[in-house]
VOGU-3710 file (C-alpha; in Angstrom, 3 decimals, decimal comma):
1> mffdievnhk> 233,182/208,622/147,353  231,226/205,615/146,123  228,229/205,432/143,799  226,150/202,721/142,125  226,631/201,335/138,634  224,970/198,369/136,975  227,199/195,607/135,588  225,652/192,601/133,866  222,254/193,517/135,402  223,638/193,642/138,949
11> tikarrgeti> 224,363/196,744/141,032  227,913/197,240/142,314  229,778/200,120/143,956  232,223/202,227/141,955  234,700/204,709/143,377  234,947/208,266/142,071  237,902/208,619/139,677  238,131/204,871/139,042  238,173/203,422/135,547  235,576/200,854/134,601
21> letlnrhgik> 238,297/198,186/134,507  239,516/199,036/138,017  235,962/198,814/139,343  235,365/195,484/137,622  238,651/194,029/138,903  237,861/195,149/142,436  234,592/193,214/142,269  236,187/190,095/140,809  234,780/190,572/137,296  237,457/189,539/134,812
31> vptlcnmpef> 237,852/191,513/131,609  240,803/190,562/129,364  243,522/193,048/128,459  246,741/192,929/126,450  248,171/196,451/126,633  247,065/197,438/130,126  249,422/197,443/133,120  247,885/198,420/136,488  250,689/200,762/137,578  250,694/202,736/134,301
41> tptgacrvca> 248,370/205,318/132,780  246,067/203,385/130,420  246,444/203,771/126,652  243,462/201,782/125,374  245,651/200,557/122,532  244,601/196,912/122,218  240,820/197,417/122,717  240,482/193,863/124,027  239,053/195,227/127,289  236,154/196,952/125,474
51> vevegkpglv> 232,739/196,760/127,131  229,245/197,829/126,139  227,874/200,915/127,912  224,219/201,789/127,505  223,830/205,051/125,600  227,252/204,889/123,942  227,197/204,275/120,176  230,314/202,112/120,185  232,169/199,865/122,579  234,388/201,702/125,071
61> pscsflaeen> 237,809/200,633/126,409  237,232/199,852/130,073  240,885/200,500/130,974  240,713/204,206/130,058  237,029/205,063/130,493  236,000/206,402/133,902  233,077/204,867/135,742  230,111/207,228/136,006  227,087/207,201/138,254  224,147/205,068/137,063
71> mkiqthsprv> 226,150/203,526/134,206  224,780/200,308/132,758  227,553/198,041/131,526  227,727/194,659/129,862  231,117/192,987/129,951  230,364/189,831/127,962  227,458/190,613/125,666  227,390/188,960/122,203  228,556/192,241/120,689  231,500/192,469/123,096
81> ikarrsivel> 232,540/188,843/122,623  232,380/189,201/118,842  234,577/192,317/118,959  237,164/190,636/121,199  237,267/187,570/119,004  237,789/189,740/115,922  240,698/191,571/117,571  242,424/188,346/118,607  241,759/186,738/115,224  243,425/189,715/113,536
91> llsnhpddcl> 246,434/189,386/115,866  246,673/185,694/115,055  246,311/186,237/111,296  250,024/186,970/110,846  251,326/185,411/114,053  253,758/182,448/113,739  252,190/178,992/114,076  254,923/177,577/116,301  253,240/177,447/119,707  254,561/173,935/120,339
101> ycdrncncel> 258,154/175,180/120,068  257,632/178,667/121,461  259,455/179,852/124,580  256,144/180,963/126,090  254,048/177,911/125,203  251,418/177,362/127,931  252,448/180,691/129,480  251,444/183,104/126,714  248,770/185,752/127,241  247,770/185,741/123,585
111> qnlaadlnir> 247,480/181,953/123,560  245,439/181,984/126,782  243,152/184,729/125,496  242,518/182,812/122,272  241,615/179,748/124,360  239,311/181,783/126,633  237,501/183,144/123,561  237,247/179,609/122,125  239,171/180,489/118,972  240,036/177,072/117,584
121> eriifgkkna> 240,677/177,762/113,904  242,150/180,477/111,728  239,391/182,691/110,347  241,500/185,514/108,938  244,521/184,737/106,799  247,194/187,413/106,693  250,707/187,628/105,335  253,191/186,325/107,874  255,696/188,777/109,305  259,045/188,257/107,611
131> lkadlsspsv> 261,025/189,643/110,524  264,237/188,001/111,681  264,986/187,467/115,334  267,584/189,805/116,826  270,164/187,588/118,551  272,829/190,272/118,985  272,309/190,904/122,698  274,109/188,719/125,256  270,931/188,654/127,353  267,745/189,392/125,423
141> vrdlakcilc> 266,365/187,845/122,226  263,897/189,920/120,174  261,591/187,892/117,927  259,528/190,650/116,320  257,481/188,177/114,288  255,671/187,455/117,563  255,214/191,098/118,586  251,575/192,244/118,879  252,479/195,956/119,323  250,921/196,216/122,786
151> grcvrvcdei> 253,652/198,710/123,743  254,187/197,333/127,235  257,937/196,884/126,722  258,272/200,469/125,476  256,496/201,878/128,528  258,527/199,893/131,038  261,793/200,885/129,356  260,725/204,544/129,341  258,847/205,025/132,602  260,396/202,526/135,036
161> lgvyaidfir> 263,954/202,414/133,690  264,245/205,795/131,969  266,429/204,207/129,271  264,284/204,759/126,138  266,114/201,980/124,286  263,079/200,975/122,190  260,051/202,674/120,649  257,470/202,331/117,890  259,068/202,814/114,481  257,656/203,072/110,934
171> rgnqttigta> 253,964/203,640/110,224  250,743/201,892/109,328  250,938/198,150/108,780  254,736/198,457/108,740  254,796/199,586/112,371  257,091/197,631/114,639  259,086/198,157/117,820  262,767/198,817/117,407  265,829/200,660/118,600  267,185/203,997/117,394
181> fnkplnfsnc> 267,940/203,729/113,662  266,585/200,161/113,961  270,025/198,861/114,932  270,509/195,475/116,638  269,884/195,534/120,381  273,597/195,105/121,050  274,241/198,537/119,535  271,424/200,297/121,357  271,104/201,883/124,783  269,695/198,646/126,237
191> iycgqcimvc> 270,958/197,890/129,751  269,860/194,205/129,586  267,697/194,395/132,727  265,043/192,150/131,157  262,040/194,096/132,434  260,744/194,214/128,861  260,689/190,401/128,941  258,686/190,416/132,154  255,842/192,464/130,657  255,825/191,005/127,117
201> ptaalheknq> 252,579/189,005/126,679  254,101/186,741/124,020  257,593/185,433/123,257  258,573/188,498/121,246  261,117/189,022/124,011  262,869/186,307/125,973  266,281/185,569/127,476  269,130/184,059/125,487  269,378/180,378/126,313  272,667/178,588/127,074
211> fpeilehihn> 271,212/175,120/127,769  273,045/173,195/125,029  276,446/174,442/126,154  275,721/173,760/129,848  274,368/170,259/129,232  277,337/169,434/127,020  279,756/170,321/129,826  277,713/168,491/132,482  278,189/165,290/130,485  281,867/165,933/129,825
221> pdkevivqys> 283,936/163,832/132,288  286,925/166,122/131,828  285,058/169,153/133,164  284,112/169,995/136,728  280,835/171,883/136,375  280,257/174,107/139,400  277,065/176,064/140,031  276,176/178,991/142,275  272,721/180,455/142,884  271,277/183,712/144,172
231> pmvavsltee> 269,188/183,541/147,377  266,244/184,924/145,377  266,265/181,849/143,122  265,470/179,463/145,959  262,666/181,700/147,233  261,057/181,939/143,774  261,080/178,161/143,275  258,634/177,741/146,146  255,948/179,590/144,185  256,513/177,685/140,953
241> fglrptkein> 256,404/174,214/142,524  253,964/174,876/145,335  256,503/174,420/148,115  256,264/175,994/151,529  258,861/178,797/151,805  260,879/177,423/154,732  264,585/177,776/155,392  265,041/174,214/154,051  264,283/175,357/150,487  267,981/176,108/149,943
251> gilnailrki> 268,755/172,525/150,934  266,162/171,221/148,469  267,686/173,375/145,722  271,146/172,012/146,538  269,837/168,459/146,113  268,064/169,357/142,854  271,215/170,839/141,329  273,271/167,772/142,244  270,643/165,526/140,639  270,935/167,576/137,456
261> gfskvfdtsf> 274,658/166,816/137,455  276,517/169,774/138,916  279,573/168,550/140,807  279,677/171,373/143,366  276,907/173,670/144,567  277,543/177,059/146,206  275,277/179,781/147,548  276,109/183,220/146,115  275,236/184,700/149,524  278,760/183,684/150,597
271> aadlsiveqv> 280,175/185,960/147,903  277,721/188,670/148,965  279,286/188,496/152,455  282,731/188,854/150,896  281,536/191,796/148,824  280,041/193,495/151,887  283,328/193,283/153,784  285,221/194,679/150,790  282,748/197,499/150,213  282,844/198,534/153,854
281> eefitrvdng> 286,625/198,778/153,636  286,263/200,788/150,433  283,727/203,048/152,171  286,036/203,685/155,126  288,994/204,378/152,820  287,072/206,903/150,728  285,525/208,660/153,732  288,825/208,893/155,631  290,968/209,850/152,634  288,671/212,269/150,841
291> gklpiissfc> 287,733/209,884/148,010  284,805/210,218/145,632  281,523/210,351/147,541  278,824/209,225/147,518  279,783/205,670/146,670  277,205/204,304/144,240  276,684/200,573/144,616  277,829/198,417/141,702  275,767/195,318/142,596  273,287/196,053/139,794
301> qalvkyleqf> 274,835/195,455/136,371  271,968/197,289/134,637  272,801/200,424/136,650  276,493/200,094/135,792  275,673/199,824/132,080  273,387/202,859/132,310  276,048/205,050/133,937  278,700/203,905/131,468  276,414/204,916/128,586  274,554/207,986/129,796
311> apdmipflst> 276,638/209,402/132,641  280,266/208,241/132,290  281,355/211,079/134,584  279,637/209,076/137,375  281,983/206,104/136,942  284,448/207,360/139,611  281,558/207,302/142,114  280,815/203,625/141,459  282,088/201,064/143,942  284,924/199,132/142,348
321> ckspqqimgt> 283,786/195,918/144,010  282,561/193,206/141,665  279,061/191,816/142,031  278,625/188,683/144,187  278,162/186,598/141,031  281,541/187,640/139,656  283,274/187,427/143,035  282,109/183,851/143,466  283,245/183,045/139,937  286,670/184,539/140,651
331> iiknyyaeth> 287,043/182,698/143,940  286,034/179,391/142,338  288,604/179,682/139,557  291,367/180,886/141,844  291,054/179,829/145,505  288,936/176,704/144,907  290,992/175,615/141,886  294,264/176,135/143,786  293,199/174,318/146,972  291,722/171,384/145,012
341> nispdniysv> 294,602/171,174/142,543  292,351/171,735/139,523  293,278/173,751/136,457  290,885/176,705/135,999  290,608/175,602/132,356  288,888/172,431/133,556  286,278/174,267/135,609  283,011/175,285/133,982  281,326/177,829/136,242  277,552/178,343/136,007
351> simpctarka> 275,509/181,002/137,769  271,747/180,947/138,416  270,378/184,450/138,809  267,044/186,307/138,900  268,478/188,843/136,444  269,133/188,774/132,694  271,755/191,532/132,972  274,013/188,991/134,688  274,380/187,223/131,331  275,867/190,401/129,871
361> eaqreemthk> 277,987/191,013/132,952  279,612/187,571/132,661  280,733/188,471/129,129  282,395/191,771/130,006  286,035/191,850/129,019  286,934/193,032/132,539  285,605/189,714/133,858  288,054/187,635/131,803  291,728/187,201/132,689  294,242/185,364/130,495
371> gisdidavit> 291,384/183,911/128,483  289,587/182,540/131,556  286,196/184,041/132,408  284,994/184,380/135,989  281,629/182,926/134,909  281,139/180,704/131,868  277,345/180,613/131,688  274,377/182,281/133,385  270,836/180,955/133,525  267,769/182,688/134,930
381> treliklirl> 265,279/181,393/137,478  262,873/180,676/134,611  265,518/178,632/132,805  266,288/176,669/135,972  262,604/175,744/136,247  262,744/174,373/132,687  265,925/172,473/133,529  264,291/170,878/136,583  261,361/169,738/134,451  263,702/168,527/131,705
391> ygidvhniep> 265,382/166,200/134,202  262,056/165,055/135,660  262,984/165,883/139,250  260,194/165,513/141,812  260,868/168,499/144,051  258,246/167,344/146,573  260,090/164,115/147,361  263,687/165,126/147,787  265,820/165,354/150,892  267,558/168,696/151,607
401> eltdtpfnir> 271,347/168,753/151,271  274,045/171,195/152,367  276,059/173,395/150,047  279,634/172,321/149,412  282,719/173,407/151,312  284,637/175,682/151,514  281,845/178,199/150,772  279,105/176,466/152,736  278,428/179,152/155,344  276,710/182,459/154,694
411> ssagmisaap> 275,189/185,175/156,847  271,636/186,426/156,592  273,126/189,826/155,725  274,369/188,302/152,482  270,878/187,009/151,745  268,981/190,239/152,363  271,359/192,111/150,051  269,075/190,829/147,246  266,219/192,945/148,633  265,833/196,675/147,872
421> ggltealirt> 267,666/198,437/150,696  269,073/195,120/151,923  272,613/195,766/150,704  272,695/199,085/152,537  271,402/197,455/155,715  274,050/194,736/155,482  276,815/197,317/154,912  275,746/199,394/157,895  275,923/196,354/160,188  279,546/195,648/159,239
431> lyfkrtgkem> 280,520/199,341/159,075  279,324/199,844/162,644  281,426/196,909/163,830  284,502/198,071/161,914  284,274/201,543/163,425  283,375/200,605/166,994  284,456/196,995/167,527  280,917/196,282/168,734  277,772/194,942/167,112  274,765/197,180/166,621
441> aqlkisdlrg> 272,211/196,830/169,414  269,420/196,650/166,830  270,499/195,034/163,560  267,147/195,489/161,842  266,878/198,859/160,103  263,175/199,380/159,399  263,714/202,574/157,379  265,463/200,511/154,683  262,710/197,916/154,374  259,408/197,989/152,532
451> aktfkevkvk> 258,229/198,843/149,028  259,125/202,541/148,856  261,035/203,534/145,731  263,312/205,813/147,798  264,555/205,114/151,314  267,127/206,902/153,444  268,642/206,494/156,853  271,154/208,294/159,077  273,494/206,270/161,247  275,638/207,663/164,053
461> vngntynfaa> 278,933/205,851/164,611  281,547/207,091/167,093  280,231/210,632/166,902  280,090/210,670/163,091  276,832/210,694/161,145  276,685/208,745/157,886  273,840/209,182/155,417  272,620/206,317/153,232  270,024/206,170/150,463  268,455/203,299/148,515
471> fqglanfipw> 266,541/203,518/145,223  264,542/200,947/143,292  263,452/201,683/139,736  266,245/203,309/137,742  264,029/206,191/136,591  263,651/207,225/140,250  267,425/207,592/140,581  268,207/209,326/137,263  267,149/212,853/138,425  269,662/212,522/141,286
481> idkirngevn> 272,604/212,220/138,908  272,649/215,983/138,336  272,393/216,534/142,089  275,504/214,395/142,580  277,291/216,339/139,825  276,392/219,627/141,492  277,421/218,499/144,973  273,867/218,767/146,267  273,800/215,267/147,780  274,801/214,672/151,374
491> yqfievmacq> 274,891/210,868/151,193  278,025/208,801/151,635  276,505/205,678/150,056  273,698/205,195/147,511  272,250/201,809/146,617  270,445/201,593/143,276  268,509/198,647/141,860  267,367/199,241/138,294  264,277/197,031/138,522  261,199/198,068/140,464
501> ggcidgggqp> 261,438/195,622/143,357  265,138/194,964/142,819  266,237/191,338/142,468  262,876/190,317/143,967  261,321/191,081/140,581  264,406/190,773/138,378  264,141/190,234/134,631  264,898/186,511/134,981  262,216/185,722/137,563  259,023/183,732/136,856
511> ygcddkikks> 256,347/185,679/134,975  253,375/187,260/136,699  255,021/188,808/139,754  252,398/191,042/141,371  252,618/193,061/144,581  251,442/190,097/146,651  254,223/187,872/145,303  256,845/190,597/145,791  255,762/190,979/149,403  255,890/187,213/149,896
521> rltalyevdd> 259,450/187,016/148,529  260,601/189,890/150,728  258,989/188,287/153,761  260,776/185,001/153,045  264,173/186,755/152,927  263,632/188,742/156,090  262,287/185,704/157,962  265,664/184,079/157,347  267,308/187,185/158,775  265,138/186,898/161,884
531> tetikvahkn> 265,973/183,239/162,502  269,600/182,830/161,366  272,417/182,718/163,904  274,936/184,631/161,762  273,382/187,958/160,819  276,472/189,959/159,813  278,970/189,348/157,024  282,088/189,858/159,147  281,113/187,008/161,495  280,935/184,429/158,743
541> psiteiyskf> 283,732/181,959/159,670  284,173/180,976/156,004  284,892/184,626/155,169  287,433/184,843/157,973  289,079/181,653/156,723  289,411/182,759/153,096  290,966/186,064/154,162  293,479/184,328/156,417  294,387/181,552/153,969  294,208/183,281/150,609
551> lgnplseknt> 293,138/186,910/150,331  294,972/188,641/153,152  293,386/191,890/154,291  290,401/193,604/152,640  291,464/195,929/149,806  294,895/194,313/149,667  296,724/194,262/146,345  295,593/190,693/145,739  291,992/191,525/146,594  292,001/194,563/144,357
561> kllhttyknr> 293,132/192,405/141,462  290,655/189,579/142,091  287,566/191,121/143,691  287,509/194,611/142,217  287,146/195,874/138,679  287,021/198,981/136,512  284,359/200,481/134,268  284,598/202,457/131,065  282,818/205,044/128,948  280,308/203,264/126,675
571> eggev> 278,498/206,246/125,198  278,415/204,412/121,853  276,052/201,856/123,425  278,161/198,763/122,718  278,404/195,802/125,105
//
């Protein structure tokens, strides 16, 4: 039901049950906010969105105040502007003056808001926060001196992830955001997903940077610096640099990485194909031999960390297969090193991922053998963008190039595994072939696509029915853990992506990913699936070759040692 309200002396339509802010946004009237997030219940904490409502003695927060019939509102009256300026000036009074060196310079909501309000000098002088940065985490840096207490990170950690790793601590002007007992992040329940970074309006939270180490090795003639990248990285670059999302974008990224100085460039989708084949074999083995079911996917390192900390009895349900990042790292330092007569010690392996949890994953002790790590360094999509600009590469005038052999072919199934439900769809395609010797008549599984937080599908193969489920947003999966414990789940395979949107909106992606951008990224992945010739992992000739020349059969003793791993109880919360 719609009714009339007056905004800035003009009549607009408001919808019953809508907040003032929602109505204004729908009509293209911009009101600034710092604490508000559209998908969450408003808190009205920052008061920056305050507006003047006729008949109300004070300004009201538009994010939490419902629109009412015949309201008369002013969004930018002198009184409103003065109040907003005062709020921002108070936030700036004890904020560090290091914008030039800040990780979020030119991409900071507080900085932008100050510019919009024409705040050009310090009016209020406050005591600077004497808070040290927390560098303990392998993935996330907390610089609390830059925290404005908007609470967005707390809400995401609680409501989307269900982890509750951080909260408001202390009182009054001593209030800050911290972990339980105010311990370093490395000793908290943090799962390193990076979603707190994505919603932080300043640089109070950002990823741990490994640029100096990477650049040092790139310029070391004794090191072969090899890079791999997730399919989501290439898709996200199109938005940042204004490129058209065509299938050539991977070729452009290959050329960019070679210009930076990487000696070999590989697409992680190849390793995703390898992982799919291994997981299908693991699925068949568990189903046929009465193993632990359902298999819970281990692609998402944030999920793995959560189960190790909060539900270690679920570890036997996890797939033992390493993530594609780690599989590619293993293959590079074993198969590639052996066939090219290079010592693994002389290979420096870099991974570019849309996820900050991959930084922590690369440092797990299970991912290091005889002092050699599968992956030496991980950078996020955001960090890659900075690296491209550092090297002054003109992405609009560069010829596409192919990835390097022997991992230069990948299937579209490997690519869509980055999408929520995509891994399950890719597994079903290969499972059907393994069981029947035939390809599925319809490879596209619509029930596993789209933005739903929970998706399920039943597949009949040779008279047997297999049930699959896919979750996005860890908090949506957590209630199912007890159902698995109690034997109330009839699924044989469950895919879980901790982030809402999965790798599409991972913690290392560019800031400002709204629903439109998420949809665009998904569309780009699935368009590749529609147009590619190789749509199933088991038909990738490079996969067939590596099995015949090096790995042997799936789940062989050699494969188990190289491509699979174990997990452990981490109830103490350590890395």
